[in-house]
C-alpha positions as CSV (number, residue, x, y, z in Angstrom):
1,M,-24.7,130.8,-38.1
2,K,-22.9,132.4,-35.2
3,S,-20.7,135.1,-36.9
4,I,-21.7,136.7,-40.3
5,L,-19.4,138.9,-42.2
6,I,-21.2,141.5,-44.3
7,T,-19.0,143.2,-46.8
8,G,-20.1,146.6,-48.0
9,G,-22.4,146.9,-45.0
10,C,-22.3,150.7,-44.9
11,G,-23.8,151.0,-48.4
12,F,-27.4,151.2,-49.3
13,I,-28.5,147.6,-49.6
14,G,-25.9,146.3,-47.1
15,S,-27.0,148.7,-44.3
16,N,-30.7,147.9,-44.9
17,F,-29.9,144.2,-44.7
18,I,-28.0,144.5,-41.4
19,R,-30.9,146.5,-40.0
20,Y,-33.4,143.8,-41.2
21,V,-31.5,140.9,-39.7
22,L,-31.0,142.5,-36.3
23,E,-34.4,144.0,-36.0
24,K,-36.8,141.6,-37.9
25,T,-35.3,138.1,-37.6
26,N,-34.6,135.7,-34.7
27,Y,-30.9,135.7,-35.5
28,K,-28.9,135.7,-32.2
29,G,-25.3,135.7,-33.5
30,N,-22.8,138.5,-34.4
31,I,-22.7,140.7,-37.4
32,I,-19.4,142.1,-38.6
33,N,-19.6,144.9,-41.1
34,L,-16.5,145.2,-43.3
35,D,-16.5,148.3,-45.4
36,K,-13.8,150.3,-47.2
37,L,-15.9,153.5,-46.8
38,T,-15.7,154.7,-50.3
39,Y,-17.9,157.7,-51.4
40,A,-21.2,155.7,-51.0
41,G,-20.4,154.0,-47.7
42,N,-21.6,155.8,-44.6
43,P,-21.3,154.4,-41.1
44,K,-24.0,156.9,-40.0
45,N,-26.5,154.7,-41.8
46,L,-26.1,152.4,-38.9
47,T,-25.5,154.7,-35.9
48,D,-28.6,153.6,-34.0
49,I,-27.8,149.9,-34.8
50,S,-24.3,150.2,-33.5
51,K,-25.6,151.6,-30.2
52,K,-28.5,149.2,-29.8
53,Y,-26.5,146.1,-30.6
54,E,-23.1,147.1,-29.4
55,N,-22.4,143.5,-28.2
56,R,-23.4,141.9,-31.5
57,Y,-22.6,144.4,-34.2
58,F,-19.0,145.2,-35.0
59,F,-17.5,147.5,-37.7
60,E,-14.2,147.0,-39.4
61,K,-12.8,149.5,-41.9
62,A,-11.0,147.3,-44.5
63,D,-10.7,146.6,-48.2
64,I,-11.9,143.3,-49.7
65,C,-9.0,143.6,-52.1
66,N,-6.5,143.3,-49.2
67,F,-6.1,139.6,-48.5
68,Q,-4.4,140.0,-45.1
69,Q,-7.0,142.5,-43.8
70,V,-9.8,140.1,-44.7
71,K,-8.0,137.1,-43.3
72,D,-7.3,138.8,-40.0
73,I,-11.0,139.8,-39.6
74,M,-12.2,136.3,-40.5
75,I,-9.9,134.8,-37.8
76,K,-10.7,137.5,-35.2
77,Y,-14.4,136.9,-35.3
78,D,-14.4,133.2,-36.3
79,I,-16.5,134.0,-39.4
80,D,-18.7,131.1,-40.6
81,T,-20.8,133.1,-43.2
82,I,-19.9,135.7,-45.7
83,I,-22.5,137.8,-47.5
84,N,-20.8,139.9,-50.2
85,F,-22.5,143.2,-50.9
86,A,-19.3,145.1,-51.5
87,A,-19.2,146.4,-55.1
88,E,-18.9,149.5,-57.2
89,S,-22.4,149.7,-58.5
90,H,-23.1,152.8,-60.6
91,V,-23.3,152.2,-64.4
92,D,-22.4,155.8,-65.3
93,R,-19.3,155.7,-63.2
94,S,-18.2,152.4,-64.7
95,I,-18.4,153.9,-68.2
96,F,-16.1,156.8,-67.4
97,G,-13.9,154.9,-64.9
98,P,-14.0,151.1,-65.2
99,K,-10.8,150.4,-63.3
100,D,-12.3,150.6,-59.8
101,F,-15.1,148.2,-60.9
102,I,-12.7,145.6,-62.2
103,E,-10.6,145.8,-59.0
104,T,-13.4,145.7,-56.5
105,N,-16.0,143.6,-58.2
106,I,-13.7,141.0,-59.7
107,F,-10.5,140.9,-57.7
108,G,-12.2,141.8,-54.4
109,T,-14.6,138.9,-54.9
110,F,-11.7,136.6,-55.8
111,N,-9.9,137.7,-52.7
112,L,-12.9,136.9,-50.4
113,L,-13.2,133.5,-52.0
114,E,-9.5,132.7,-51.6
115,V,-9.6,133.7,-47.9
116,A,-12.7,131.5,-47.4
117,R,-11.1,128.6,-49.2
118,E,-7.9,128.8,-47.1
119,L,-9.6,129.2,-43.7
120,W,-12.7,127.0,-44.1
121,K,-11.1,124.1,-46.0
122,D,-13.4,121.2,-45.2
123,R,-15.2,123.0,-42.4
124,D,-19.0,122.3,-42.1
125,G,-21.6,124.9,-41.5
126,V,-20.1,127.7,-43.6
127,L,-21.5,129.7,-46.5
128,F,-20.5,132.2,-49.1
129,H,-23.5,134.2,-50.4
130,H,-22.9,136.6,-53.3
131,I,-25.1,139.5,-54.2
132,S,-25.5,140.3,-57.9
133,T,-27.7,142.1,-60.3
134,D,-30.1,141.4,-63.1
135,E,-27.9,143.6,-65.4
136,V,-25.6,140.6,-66.0
137,F,-28.3,139.2,-68.3
138,G,-28.2,142.1,-70.7
139,S,-31.2,143.8,-72.2
140,L,-34.7,142.6,-73.0
141,G,-37.1,143.5,-75.7
142,D,-40.7,144.5,-75.1
143,T,-41.6,141.0,-73.8
144,G,-39.9,138.2,-71.8
145,Y,-38.2,137.9,-68.5
146,F,-34.8,137.1,-67.0
147,Y,-34.7,133.6,-65.4
148,E,-31.9,132.0,-63.4
149,T,-31.1,130.1,-66.6
150,T,-30.9,133.1,-68.8
151,P,-27.4,133.3,-70.5
152,Y,-25.3,136.2,-69.3
153,D,-24.9,139.1,-71.8
154,P,-23.5,142.1,-69.9
155,R,-23.4,145.4,-71.7
156,S,-21.5,147.8,-69.4
157,P,-18.2,147.6,-67.5
158,Y,-20.3,147.4,-64.3
159,S,-22.4,144.5,-65.4
160,A,-19.4,142.8,-67.0
161,S,-17.5,143.0,-63.7
162,K,-20.5,141.6,-61.8
163,A,-20.9,138.8,-64.3
164,S,-17.3,137.9,-63.9
165,S,-17.6,137.8,-60.1
166,D,-20.7,135.5,-60.4
167,H,-18.7,133.1,-62.6
168,L,-15.9,133.1,-60.1
169,V,-18.2,132.3,-57.2
170,N,-19.8,129.4,-59.2
171,S,-16.3,128.1,-60.2
172,Y,-15.3,127.9,-56.5
173,Y,-18.4,125.8,-55.8
174,H,-17.7,123.4,-58.7
175,T,-13.9,123.3,-58.4
176,Y,-13.2,123.6,-54.6
177,H,-16.7,122.6,-53.3
178,L,-16.9,125.9,-51.4
179,P,-20.6,126.2,-50.2
180,V,-22.0,129.1,-52.2
181,K,-25.3,130.7,-53.0
182,L,-26.1,133.6,-55.4
183,S,-28.9,136.1,-55.9
184,N,-29.5,138.4,-58.8
185,C,-31.8,141.4,-58.0
186,S,-33.6,144.1,-59.9
187,N,-33.3,147.9,-59.1
188,N,-33.5,148.5,-55.4
189,Y,-35.1,151.6,-53.8
190,G,-35.8,152.8,-50.3
191,P,-34.1,154.6,-47.3
192,Y,-30.4,155.4,-47.2
193,H,-30.0,155.3,-51.0
194,F,-27.0,157.4,-52.2
195,P,-28.3,160.2,-54.4
196,E,-26.6,159.3,-57.6
197,K,-29.3,156.7,-58.4
198,L,-32.6,157.7,-60.1
199,I,-35.2,157.8,-57.3
200,P,-33.1,159.5,-54.6
201,L,-31.6,161.9,-57.2
202,M,-35.1,162.9,-58.3
203,I,-36.4,163.3,-54.8
204,M,-33.5,165.5,-53.8
205,N,-33.7,167.6,-57.0
206,I,-37.4,168.1,-56.5
207,L,-36.8,169.3,-53.0
208,N,-34.3,171.8,-54.4
209,E,-36.3,172.5,-57.5
210,K,-33.4,171.5,-59.7
211,P,-33.7,169.9,-63.2
212,L,-34.7,166.3,-63.3
213,P,-32.5,164.7,-65.9
214,V,-34.0,161.8,-67.9
215,Y,-31.9,159.8,-70.3
216,G,-32.9,159.6,-74.0
217,D,-36.6,159.3,-74.6
218,G,-37.3,158.1,-71.0
219,K,-38.8,154.8,-72.1
220,N,-36.2,152.5,-70.7
221,V,-38.0,150.1,-68.4
222,R,-36.8,148.9,-65.0
223,D,-38.2,146.5,-62.4
224,W,-38.2,148.1,-58.9
225,L,-37.7,146.2,-55.7
226,F,-38.2,147.7,-52.2
227,V,-34.9,147.3,-50.3
228,E,-36.5,145.6,-47.3
229,D,-38.1,143.1,-49.5
230,H,-34.7,142.4,-51.0
231,A,-33.3,142.0,-47.5
232,S,-36.0,139.4,-46.6
233,A,-35.3,137.5,-49.8
234,I,-31.5,137.3,-49.1
235,W,-32.2,136.1,-45.6
236,L,-34.4,133.3,-46.9
237,I,-31.8,132.3,-49.4
238,V,-29.0,132.3,-46.9
239,T,-31.0,130.3,-44.3
240,K,-33.1,128.0,-46.5
241,G,-31.9,128.2,-50.1
242,R,-30.0,125.3,-51.8
243,V,-26.2,125.4,-51.9
244,G,-24.9,125.9,-55.4
245,E,-28.1,127.6,-56.6
246,S,-28.9,131.1,-57.8
247,Y,-32.1,132.9,-57.1
248,N,-33.7,135.9,-58.9
249,V,-35.2,138.6,-56.7
250,G,-37.5,141.1,-58.4
251,G,-40.2,143.6,-57.4
252,E,-42.4,142.6,-60.4
253,N,-43.0,146.4,-60.8
254,E,-42.0,147.4,-64.4
255,W,-42.0,151.2,-64.9
256,E,-40.7,153.3,-67.8
257,N,-38.2,155.9,-66.4
258,I,-40.3,158.8,-67.6
259,Q,-43.5,157.3,-66.2
260,L,-41.7,156.9,-62.8
261,V,-40.4,160.5,-62.8
262,N,-43.8,161.9,-63.6
263,Y,-45.3,159.8,-60.8
264,L,-42.6,160.9,-58.4
265,C,-43.3,164.6,-59.3
266,E,-47.0,164.0,-58.4
267,R,-46.3,162.3,-55.1
268,M,-43.8,164.9,-54.1
269,A,-46.2,167.6,-55.0
270,F,-48.8,165.9,-52.8
271,Y,-46.5,165.8,-49.8
272,L,-45.1,169.3,-50.3
273,G,-48.5,170.9,-50.8
274,K,-48.1,171.9,-54.5
275,E,-50.3,171.5,-57.5
276,K,-50.2,168.0,-59.0
277,D,-48.1,168.9,-62.0
278,Y,-46.0,171.6,-60.4
279,Y,-42.7,169.7,-60.4
280,K,-43.1,168.2,-63.9
281,K,-41.7,171.5,-65.4
282,L,-38.3,170.4,-64.0
283,I,-38.1,167.3,-66.2
284,N,-35.2,167.6,-68.6
285,F,-34.4,165.1,-71.3
286,V,-30.6,164.6,-71.7
287,K,-28.4,162.6,-74.1
288,D,-28.7,158.9,-73.6
289,R,-25.8,157.1,-71.9
290,P,-23.7,154.7,-73.9
291,G,-25.0,151.1,-74.0
292,H,-28.1,151.9,-72.1
293,D,-30.1,148.7,-71.7
294,R,-33.7,149.1,-72.8
295,R,-35.6,146.9,-70.5
296,Y,-35.0,144.6,-67.4
297,A,-37.7,142.3,-66.0
298,I,-37.1,139.5,-63.5
299,N,-39.0,136.3,-63.1
300,C,-38.8,135.3,-59.4
301,D,-41.0,132.2,-59.4
302,K,-38.1,130.1,-58.1
303,I,-37.7,131.9,-54.8
304,K,-41.4,132.2,-54.4
305,N,-42.1,128.5,-55.0
306,E,-39.1,127.1,-53.2
307,L,-38.7,129.4,-50.3
308,G,-42.1,131.0,-49.9
309,W,-40.9,134.6,-50.4
310,K,-43.1,137.4,-51.6
311,Q,-43.0,141.2,-51.7
312,S,-44.5,143.1,-48.8
313,V,-45.4,146.2,-50.8
314,N,-46.2,147.2,-54.3
315,F,-44.3,150.0,-56.0
316,E,-46.7,152.8,-55.1
317,Q,-46.6,151.8,-51.4
318,G,-42.9,151.4,-51.3
319,L,-42.3,154.7,-53.1
320,D,-44.5,156.5,-50.5
321,L,-42.5,154.9,-47.7
322,T,-39.3,156.1,-49.4
323,I,-40.5,159.6,-50.0
324,K,-41.6,159.9,-46.4
325,W,-38.2,158.7,-45.2
326,Y,-36.4,161.3,-47.2
327,L,-38.7,164.1,-46.0
328,D,-38.3,162.9,-42.4
329,N,-34.5,162.7,-42.6
330,Q,-33.5,166.0,-44.1
331,E,-30.4,166.2,-41.9
332,W,-29.0,163.0,-43.6
333,V,-30.0,164.3,-47.0
334,K,-28.2,167.7,-46.5
335,E,-25.1,166.0,-45.1
336,I,-24.9,163.7,-48.1
337,Q,-25.5,166.6,-50.6
338,S,-22.9,168.8,-48.9
339,G,-20.3,166.0,-48.6
340,E,-19.9,166.7,-44.9
341,Y,-20.4,163.1,-44.0
342,K,-17.0,162.4,-45.6
343,N,-15.3,164.8,-43.2
344,W,-16.9,163.0,-40.3
345,I,-15.7,159.6,-41.7
346,D,-12.2,160.9,-42.2
347,K,-12.0,162.1,-38.6
348,N,-13.5,159.0,-37.0
349,Y,-12.1,156.2,-39.2
350,Q,-8.5,156.5,-40.0
351,K,-6.8,154.2,-42.5
352,R,-6.2,150.8,-41.0
């Protein structure tokens, strides 16, 4: 690999992955970050990286749904590897506005595949890696796990759009012999997480002593994966995984939402010098969202046994690292909360 195209690299997982590859692997090639800079994409997530690696890291403001933009960038940098993080990813938003999810997650992925198919043809040493979610598998009961062979059963417009994109990627492997790999991950958490998601939302609301909204009875279960552990897994799959295969990546940390929020309240109280239960008074049960999956749990034996991957932290350790990052980066937090970062983006990144 000499030139990797990262789509959606200004988002939460994409920016952490770029940081991981440049800082913690022996990769010596170029990274090109293609991002549309929607509400959750922030180039400031990589300000230090862009300065430190100015001869190897390049940013292009573009839309994966625009065939010519993608093609021009692929040619300009002689891309040999695509890692597709670009996606609309928030379930709540997909319920009330599914159109963007269909366009970006399905058509955008199709567009990337078509550009790769046209430019790579029979070229050796190329790869298309697609990042997906465990939500494509549907909902589990009290027992059992998602495996790579679990039938797809998406329940929301978001998960349906991701399932569609997964099927497209696999179809290009079988029909056109495009070298592809896939990974399906559980809920990520860690630094630079946009505050619409559960953990950063709760941290920020606790800091401002605002209500902590918990859906339904709070007993929905999620498996939590530290974002740097996800990045290490993706890198292993890209560099060592088998072409045409999918790999599940999980934290093996199942927590009920209410259990997690209570624990977050306690840890935040510890760091902010409050009584252990001080912030629990802010917990506010709200009406459950439509089609709320009850439980997700990933079996990741395949990536562990084949590629030797393992998590570097348990959930308690990862959560402490996350809390400390948010407390140490209040300027980033305030800018995100105020929306000021969008003004900066508008001034510095005009439409292509």
